[in-house]
VOPAGU-2260 file (C-alpha; in pm, 1 decimal, decimal comma):
REM VOPAGU-2260
SITE   aa  ch    i         X         Y         Z
SITE  MET   A    0   -6723,9    7511,9    -328,5
SITE  SER   A    1   -6461,7    7365,8    -103,0
SITE  LEU   A    2   -6332,2    7017,9     -49,1
SITE  THR   A    3   -6411,1    6888,7     296,7
SITE  SER   A    4   -6309,6    6592,1     505,8
SITE  GLU   A    5   -6584,6    6401,1     681,0
SITE  ILE   A    6   -6553,1    6130,6     944,0
SITE  PHE   A    7   -6749,9    5810,5     899,3
SITE  LEU   A    8   -6815,0    5501,7    1105,0
SITE  LEU   A    9   -6877,2    5166,3     942,7
SITE  ARG   A   10   -7211,1    5008,2    1025,8
SITE  GLU   A   11   -7248,9    4633,3    1073,5
SITE  ASP   A   12   -7390,5    4603,6     720,4
SITE  GLY   A   13   -7078,0    4773,8     577,5
SITE  SER   A   14   -7249,1    5102,4     495,0
SITE  ARG   A   15   -7109,3    5434,4     614,6
SITE  HIS   A   16   -7253,4    5661,2     880,1
SITE  ILE   A   17   -7109,6    6010,8     827,8
SITE  LEU   A   18   -7091,9    6194,9    1158,0
SITE  GLY   A   19   -7339,2    6479,9    1179,4
SITE  VAL   A   20   -7266,0    6820,1    1329,5
SITE  GLU   A   21   -7389,4    6711,5    1671,3
SITE  GLU   A   22   -7160,0    6404,8    1669,5
SITE  ASP   A   23   -6847,3    6566,3    1526,5
SITE  THR   A   24   -6638,1    6741,5    1792,0
SITE  ARG   A   25   -6346,5    6848,3    1571,5
SITE  PRO   A   26   -6239,0    7212,9    1605,3
SITE  ASP   A   27   -6377,1    7448,9    1340,7
SITE  GLY   A   28   -6183,0    7447,6    1016,9
SITE  THR   A   29   -6037,8    7099,6    1044,7
SITE  ASP   A   30   -6288,7    6977,9     789,1
SITE  LEU   A   31   -6150,7    7205,8     514,3
SITE  ALA   A   32   -5935,8    7029,6     253,9
SITE  GLY   A   33   -5893,1    7314,0       3,6
SITE  PRO   A   34   -6087,4    7482,9    -272,9
SITE  GLU   A   35   -6268,4    7259,1    -522,3
SITE  SER   A   36   -6011,1    7354,8    -787,6
SITE  TRP   A   37   -5743,8    7178,5    -579,7
SITE  ARG   A   38   -5906,4    6843,8    -666,0
SITE  THR   A   39   -5708,4    6860,8    -991,4
SITE  LYS   A   40   -5467,8    7154,6    -954,5
SITE  VAL   A   41   -5296,8    7052,7    -629,0
SITE  TRP   A   42   -5414,4    6720,7    -480,1
SITE  GLY   A   43   -5452,6    6563,7    -824,8
SITE  SER   A   44   -5157,6    6731,3    -990,9
SITE  PRO   A   45   -4870,7    6552,3   -1162,6
SITE  SER   A   46   -4648,7    6720,1    -899,6
SITE  ILE   A   47   -4809,3    6540,9    -605,9
SITE  ARG   A   48   -4800,1    6213,1    -797,5
SITE  ARG   A   49   -4423,5    6259,5    -849,1
SITE  ILE   A   50   -4385,9    6299,7    -473,1
SITE  GLY   A   51   -4539,2    5953,2    -438,3
SITE  ALA   A   52   -4886,1    6036,5    -304,5
SITE  ARG   A   53   -5166,1    5788,0    -378,5
SITE  PHE   A   54   -5467,1    5886,6    -167,1
SITE  LEU   A   55   -5493,2    6257,3    -247,2
SITE  PRO   A   56   -5451,9    6215,3    -624,7
SITE  ALA   A   57   -5745,8    5972,7    -619,2
SITE  LEU   A   58   -5973,4    6275,2    -570,0
SITE  VAL   A   59   -5944,5    6334,0    -945,5
SITE  ASP   A   60   -6076,2    5989,8   -1035,4
SITE  VAL   A   61   -6355,4    5950,8    -781,0
SITE  ASP   A   62   -6678,0    6147,6    -828,0
SITE  ASP   A   63   -6802,5    6094,4    -473,8
SITE  GLY   A   64   -6473,7    6163,4    -295,2
SITE  GLU   A   65   -6175,0    5968,3    -173,0
SITE  VAL   A   66   -6257,6    5716,4      94,9
SITE  VAL   A   67   -5987,0    5627,3     344,5
SITE  ALA   A   68   -6101,7    5313,8     525,8
SITE  PRO   A   69   -6030,9    5293,7     899,5
SITE  ALA   A   70   -5752,3    5038,8     845,2
SITE  ARG   A   71   -5584,0    5269,5     588,4
SITE  ILE   A   72   -5566,9    5577,5     815,4
SITE  PRO   A   73   -5203,2    5505,5     923,1
SITE  ALA   A   74   -5093,4    5486,2     557,0
SITE  PHE   A   75   -5287,0    5805,7     484,8
SITE  LEU   A   76   -5108,4    5982,2     772,5
SITE  ASP   A   77   -4776,5    5866,6     625,1
SITE  GLU   A   78   -4880,2    6025,2     295,9
SITE  ILE   A   79   -4968,6    6352,1     468,8
SITE  ALA   A   80   -4618,5    6356,2     623,6
SITE  LEU   A   81   -4464,8    6287,3     282,0
SITE  VAL   A   82   -4660,3    6567,9     116,8
SITE  ARG   A   83   -4583,4    6804,7     404,8
SITE  ALA   A   84   -4210,1    6735,4     365,0
SITE  GLU   A   85   -4239,5    6828,9      -2,7
SITE  SER   A   86   -4487,6    7116,5      39,8
SITE  THR   A   87   -4252,5    7384,4     -95,3
SITE  ARG   A   88   -4182,6    7177,5    -405,2
SITE  LEU   A   89   -4555,2    7111,7    -449,3
SITE  ALA   A   90   -4632,7    7481,7    -402,6
SITE  THR   A   91   -4365,5    7585,5    -651,2
SITE  GLU   A   92   -4502,2    7350,9    -915,2
SITE  THR   A   93   -4872,4    7431,8    -857,8
SITE  CYS   A   94   -4864,4    7803,0    -770,7
SITE  THR   A   95   -5098,4    8036,4    -957,0
SITE  PRO   A   96   -5008,4    8393,3   -1056,9
SITE  ASP   A   97   -5237,4    8546,1    -791,5
SITE  ARG   A   98   -5010,7    8447,2    -499,8
SITE  THR   A   99   -4648,4    8388,8    -410,0
SITE  VAL   A  100   -4495,8    8046,7    -362,2
SITE  GLU   A  101   -4462,5    8125,7       9,7
SITE  GLN   A  102   -4833,5    8209,5      36,1
SITE  HIS   A  103   -4927,6    7896,0    -157,0
SITE  THR   A  104   -4698,3    7684,9      63,3
SITE  ARG   A  105   -4869,3    7821,4     376,4
SITE  HIS   A  106   -5212,0    7751,9     223,2
SITE  ILE   A  107   -5115,6    7392,7     137,7
SITE  GLU   A  108   -4969,8    7338,8     486,1
SITE  SER   A  109   -5280,5    7479,6     656,1
SITE  ARG   A  110   -5501,9    7241,8     457,5
SITE  LEU   A  111   -5268,8    6953,7     541,3
SITE  ASP   A  112   -5302,2    7053,3     909,2
SITE  GLY   A  113   -5681,2    7020,7     886,4
SITE  ILE   A  114   -5672,2    6696,1     690,1
SITE  GLU   A  115   -5420,7    6547,0     933,3
SITE  ALA   A  116   -5628,5    6656,4    1234,2
SITE  SER   A  117   -5933,9    6493,3    1076,7
SITE  ALA   A  118   -5743,3    6172,4    1006,6
SITE  ARG   A  119   -5610,1    6157,7    1363,7
SITE  TYR   A  120   -5960,5    6219,2    1498,8
SITE  ALA   A  121   -6093,5    5939,3    1276,7
SITE  GLN   A  122   -5814,3    5711,4    1395,9
SITE  ARG   A  123   -5904,3    5774,3    1761,9
SITE  LEU   A  124   -6265,9    5681,4    1685,0
SITE  GLY   A  125   -6176,7    5375,3    1477,4
SITE  ALA   A  126   -6345,7    5558,1    1190,3
SITE  GLY   A  127   -6264,4    5636,9     830,6
SITE  LEU   A  128   -6223,4    5959,6     637,3
SITE  LEU   A  129   -6409,2    6081,7     331,1
SITE  ILE   A  130   -6266,8    6374,5     135,8
SITE  TRP   A  131   -6503,4    6532,2    -113,4
């Protein structure tokens, strides 16, 4: 399993409409947010919390994913920039023995690229982001 980022629009009744394949025009791969294990090992790690992240660590505590409301997308993008600036530190502290820190850093940065692209797409639509 992999974590994915989905774009949603708010309906008038407050419920969410998650964009289907035919509605979602993001490039392939921008929906990928990392392997399921990253829910706790990277995005929910003590390391990312020390950096000051709030949205991504919430993936640990929420069974149905982290919801970033449309109005919170700018703050979420700020967090992505913060995590990106500290990606080597995060990779060093969360690296597993099967890869180098450099490989892990590139993997983290590529997932941040996809998450950021999804958030920017959501922002252009006036939509929100669901990571699960």
